[in-house]
C-alpha positions as a Markdown table, in Angstrom:
| # | Residue | x | y | z |
|---|---|---|---|---|
| 1 | Met | -40.3 | -56.9 | 17.1 |
| 2 | Ile | -39.5 | -53.3 | 15.9 |
| 3 | Ser | -39.7 | -52.7 | 12.1 |
| 4 | Asn | -36.6 | -51.3 | 10.3 |
| 5 | Lys | -38.5 | -47.9 | 9.7 |
| 6 | Arg | -38.9 | -47.7 | 13.3 |
| 7 | Ile | -34.7 | -48.4 | 14.1 |
| 8 | Tyr | -34.3 | -45.8 | 11.2 |
| 9 | Gly | -36.4 | -42.8 | 12.5 |
| 10 | Ile | -34.6 | -43.2 | 15.8 |
| 11 | Asn | -31.5 | -43.2 | 15.1 |
| 12 | Ala | -32.4 | -40.1 | 12.4 |
| 13 | Ala | -33.6 | -38.4 | 15.9 |
| 14 | Val | -30.5 | -39.3 | 17.7 |
| 15 | Ile | -28.3 | -37.9 | 15.2 |
| 16 | Phe | -30.1 | -34.5 | 14.5 |
| 17 | Ile | -30.1 | -33.9 | 18.9 |
| 18 | Ile | -26.6 | -34.1 | 18.6 |
| 19 | Phe | -25.8 | -32.1 | 15.8 |
| 20 | Ser | -28.5 | -29.5 | 17.3 |
| 21 | Leu | -26.7 | -29.3 | 20.1 |
| 22 | Leu | -23.7 | -29.0 | 18.5 |
| 23 | Cys | -24.5 | -26.0 | 16.5 |
| 24 | Leu | -25.9 | -24.4 | 19.9 |
| 25 | Thr | -22.7 | -25.2 | 21.9 |
| 26 | Gly | -20.8 | -25.0 | 19.3 |
| 27 | Cys | -16.8 | -25.0 | 19.7 |
| 28 | Ser | -17.1 | -24.5 | 23.4 |
| 29 | Leu | -17.6 | -27.7 | 24.8 |
| 30 | Phe | -13.7 | -27.9 | 23.9 |
| 31 | Ser | -12.5 | -25.2 | 24.4 |
| 32 | Ala | -13.3 | -25.1 | 28.7 |
| 33 | Gly | -10.0 | -25.9 | 29.3 |
| 34 | Thr | -7.4 | -23.5 | 30.6 |
| 35 | Lys | -5.0 | -21.6 | 28.7 |
| 36 | Ser | -1.3 | -22.8 | 29.6 |
| 37 | Gly | 0.9 | -19.4 | 30.0 |
| 38 | Gly | 3.8 | -18.6 | 28.3 |
| 39 | Thr | 6.2 | -19.8 | 31.0 |
| 40 | Asp | 6.5 | -23.3 | 29.4 |
| 41 | Ile | 7.5 | -22.5 | 25.8 |
| 42 | Ile | 11.1 | -22.7 | 24.9 |
| 43 | Lys | 12.5 | -19.7 | 24.0 |
| 44 | Pro | 16.2 | -19.7 | 21.4 |
| 45 | Ser | 18.7 | -17.7 | 22.9 |
| 46 | Gly | 19.4 | -14.3 | 22.2 |
| 47 | Val | 15.4 | -13.7 | 22.2 |
| 48 | Asp | 15.7 | -11.1 | 25.0 |
| 49 | Leu | 18.0 | -8.8 | 22.8 |
| 50 | Thr | 16.4 | -5.6 | 22.1 |
| 51 | Lys | 16.9 | -5.3 | 18.4 |
| 52 | Arg | 18.8 | -2.0 | 16.9 |
| 53 | Val | 16.3 | -0.5 | 13.7 |
| 54 | Ala | 16.6 | 2.8 | 12.5 |
| 55 | Leu | 13.7 | 4.7 | 10.6 |
| 56 | Thr | 15.5 | 7.0 | 7.3 |
| 57 | Lys | 13.7 | 10.1 | 6.7 |
| 58 | Phe | 11.3 | 8.5 | 3.8 |
| 59 | Glu | 11.6 | 10.3 | 0.3 |
| 60 | Asn | 9.0 | 12.5 | -0.5 |
| 61 | Arg | 7.7 | 11.6 | -3.9 |
| 62 | Ser | 4.2 | 13.5 | -3.6 |
| 63 | Phe | 2.9 | 16.8 | -4.9 |
| 64 | Val | 3.0 | 18.3 | -1.1 |
| 65 | Gly | 6.9 | 19.4 | -1.1 |
| 66 | Gln | 6.7 | 21.4 | 2.2 |
| 67 | Asp | 9.3 | 20.7 | 5.1 |
| 68 | Glu | 6.9 | 21.9 | 7.4 |
| 69 | Phe | 4.7 | 18.9 | 6.3 |
| 70 | Glu | 7.7 | 16.2 | 6.1 |
| 71 | Asp | 8.7 | 17.0 | 9.8 |
| 72 | Val | 5.4 | 16.1 | 10.6 |
| 73 | Phe | 4.6 | 13.4 | 8.4 |
| 74 | Gln | 8.3 | 12.1 | 9.8 |
| 75 | Lys | 7.6 | 12.4 | 13.6 |
| 76 | Ser | 4.1 | 11.3 | 13.3 |
| 77 | Leu | 5.1 | 8.3 | 11.4 |
| 78 | Phe | 8.5 | 7.6 | 14.1 |
| 79 | Ala | 5.3 | 7.6 | 17.2 |
| 80 | Lys | 3.2 | 5.2 | 15.4 |
| 81 | Phe | 6.2 | 2.6 | 15.2 |
| 82 | Glu | 7.6 | 3.4 | 18.2 |
| 83 | Lys | 3.9 | 2.0 | 19.3 |
| 84 | Ala | 3.5 | -0.1 | 17.0 |
| 85 | Cys | 6.4 | -2.4 | 18.2 |
| 86 | Pro | 7.4 | -2.0 | 21.9 |
| 87 | Gly | 10.0 | -4.6 | 21.7 |
| 88 | Ile | 12.5 | -2.5 | 19.2 |
| 89 | Ser | 14.7 | 0.2 | 19.9 |
| 90 | Leu | 13.5 | 2.7 | 17.3 |
| 91 | Ile | 16.3 | 5.2 | 16.3 |
| 92 | Lys | 16.2 | 7.9 | 13.7 |
| 93 | Ala | 18.7 | 7.9 | 11.7 |
| 94 | Glu | 20.0 | 11.3 | 12.5 |
| 95 | Asp | 21.3 | 9.8 | 15.8 |
| 96 | Ala | 22.6 | 6.6 | 14.3 |
| 97 | Gly | 26.0 | 8.0 | 13.7 |
| 98 | Asn | 26.3 | 8.0 | 10.2 |
| 99 | Asn | 26.0 | 10.6 | 7.5 |
| 100 | Leu | 24.9 | 7.9 | 4.7 |
| 101 | Leu | 21.8 | 6.9 | 6.7 |
| 102 | Ser | 20.7 | 11.2 | 7.7 |
| 103 | Gly | 20.7 | 12.3 | 3.7 |
| 104 | Lys | 19.5 | 11.0 | 0.7 |
| 105 | Leu | 20.0 | 7.4 | 0.7 |
| 106 | Pro | 23.0 | 6.2 | -2.1 |
| 107 | Lys | 21.6 | 5.1 | -5.3 |
| 108 | Thr | 23.0 | 2.4 | -7.6 |
| 109 | Ala | 23.6 | 3.5 | -11.7 |
| 110 | Ser | 19.9 | 2.0 | -12.4 |
| 111 | Gly | 18.5 | 4.2 | -9.9 |
| 112 | Gln | 17.4 | 1.2 | -7.2 |
| 113 | Thr | 18.2 | 2.2 | -3.8 |
| 114 | Asp | 21.8 | 0.5 | -2.9 |
| 115 | Ser | 20.8 | -2.5 | -0.3 |
| 116 | Phe | 24.9 | -3.0 | 0.1 |
| 117 | Lys | 25.5 | 0.5 | 1.5 |
| 118 | Ile | 22.7 | 1.0 | 3.7 |
| 119 | Ala | 24.0 | -2.6 | 5.4 |
| 120 | Glu | 27.4 | -1.1 | 5.6 |
| 121 | Ala | 26.3 | 2.2 | 7.0 |
| 122 | Gly | 23.8 | 0.5 | 9.2 |
| 123 | Arg | 26.2 | -2.1 | 10.7 |
| 124 | Asp | 28.8 | 0.6 | 11.2 |
| 125 | Ala | 26.3 | 2.2 | 13.3 |
| 126 | Gly | 25.6 | -1.4 | 15.1 |
| 127 | Leu | 22.1 | -1.9 | 13.8 |
| 128 | Asn | 19.9 | -4.4 | 13.2 |
| 129 | Ala | 18.0 | -3.4 | 10.8 |
| 130 | Ile | 17.0 | 0.0 | 8.5 |
| 131 | Ile | 13.5 | 0.9 | 7.7 |
| 132 | Thr | 13.3 | 2.9 | 4.3 |
| 133 | Gly | 10.7 | 4.4 | 2.4 |
| 134 | Ser | 8.8 | 7.0 | 0.2 |
| 135 | Leu | 5.5 | 9.0 | 0.3 |
| 136 | Asn | 4.0 | 8.7 | -3.1 |
| 137 | Asp | 1.0 | 10.0 | -3.2 |
| 138 | Ile | -2.2 | 12.1 | -1.1 |
| 139 | Ser | -5.4 | 12.4 | -2.2 |
| 140 | Gly | -8.3 | 13.6 | -1.5 |
| 141 | Val | -11.9 | 10.8 | -2.2 |
| 142 | Glu | -15.3 | 10.8 | -2.1 |
| 143 | Glu | -17.4 | 7.7 | -1.3 |
| 144 | Asn | -20.9 | 7.4 | -1.3 |
| 145 | Lys | -21.8 | 5.0 | 1.7 |
| 146 | Gly | -25.2 | 3.8 | 2.2 |
| 147 | Phe | -28.1 | 3.3 | 0.0 |
| 148 | Leu | -30.8 | 4.7 | -2.2 |
| 149 | Trp | -32.3 | 7.8 | -0.3 |
| 150 | Phe | -29.3 | 7.2 | 2.5 |
| 151 | Ser | -26.7 | 7.6 | 0.8 |
| 152 | Arg | -24.4 | 10.5 | 1.8 |
| 153 | Ser | -20.8 | 11.5 | 0.1 |
| 154 | Lys | -17.9 | 10.6 | 2.9 |
| 155 | Tyr | -14.7 | 12.0 | 2.2 |
| 156 | Phe | -11.1 | 10.5 | 3.1 |
| 157 | Ala | -8.1 | 11.4 | 2.6 |
| 158 | Arg | -5.7 | 8.8 | 0.7 |
| 159 | Ile | -2.1 | 8.4 | 1.2 |
| 160 | Asp | 0.4 | 6.1 | -0.5 |
| 161 | Met | 3.6 | 5.3 | 0.9 |
| 162 | Thr | 6.1 | 2.6 | 0.2 |
| 163 | Ile | 8.2 | 0.8 | 3.1 |
| 164 | Asn | 11.1 | -1.4 | 3.1 |
| 165 | Ile | 13.3 | -3.3 | 5.8 |
| 166 | Tyr | 16.8 | -4.0 | 5.0 |
| 167 | Asp | 18.8 | -6.2 | 7.2 |
| 168 | Cys | 21.9 | -4.8 | 8.3 |
| 169 | Ala | 23.6 | -8.4 | 8.4 |
| 170 | Thr | 22.7 | -9.0 | 5.1 |
| 171 | Gly | 22.4 | -6.4 | 3.1 |
| 172 | Thr | 19.1 | -7.7 | 1.9 |
| 173 | Lys | 15.3 | -6.4 | 1.7 |
| 174 | Ile | 13.4 | -8.4 | 4.0 |
| 175 | Tyr | 10.0 | -6.8 | 3.8 |
| 176 | Glu | 8.3 | -4.5 | 1.1 |
| 177 | Glu | 4.5 | -2.9 | 1.2 |
| 178 | Ile | 3.1 | -0.2 | -0.9 |
| 179 | Ile | 0.4 | 1.0 | 1.3 |
């Protein structure tokens, strides 16, 4: 007859071996199957339609007030949005055919951006959404990287900006981020 201590030791060894194998292999045993393609996903109607989005000129609230800098900033921002969002038709506000979007954005009496007038202008231009924003600050930052004798000063440029996206169908702000 086998003693209880021996059975306990065998059970502990088996559990240890199983646990060790699971730790060594990770999840590879369970993810070895093939991934299905995108053909079996049911898409709602209208997914293949191209969304039209206008990028308005960002308001410059920083100390840098040169027009040349603002133009370079707008061009690079437009290029970044085009690269990051290839599924949308991104147009400049000047090309939208609406003078309200190409100039200063309309404000309410309290000084906030009037989302209703922006939405009306966007609907008139045939847009789905409008991206607005402001360049708040540009500053240089010095940070020490490393430790003890190996630390060195690194210099970075910090750009603070606010991005808002308005839906032209409803006039609501659907996205706001301060970067």
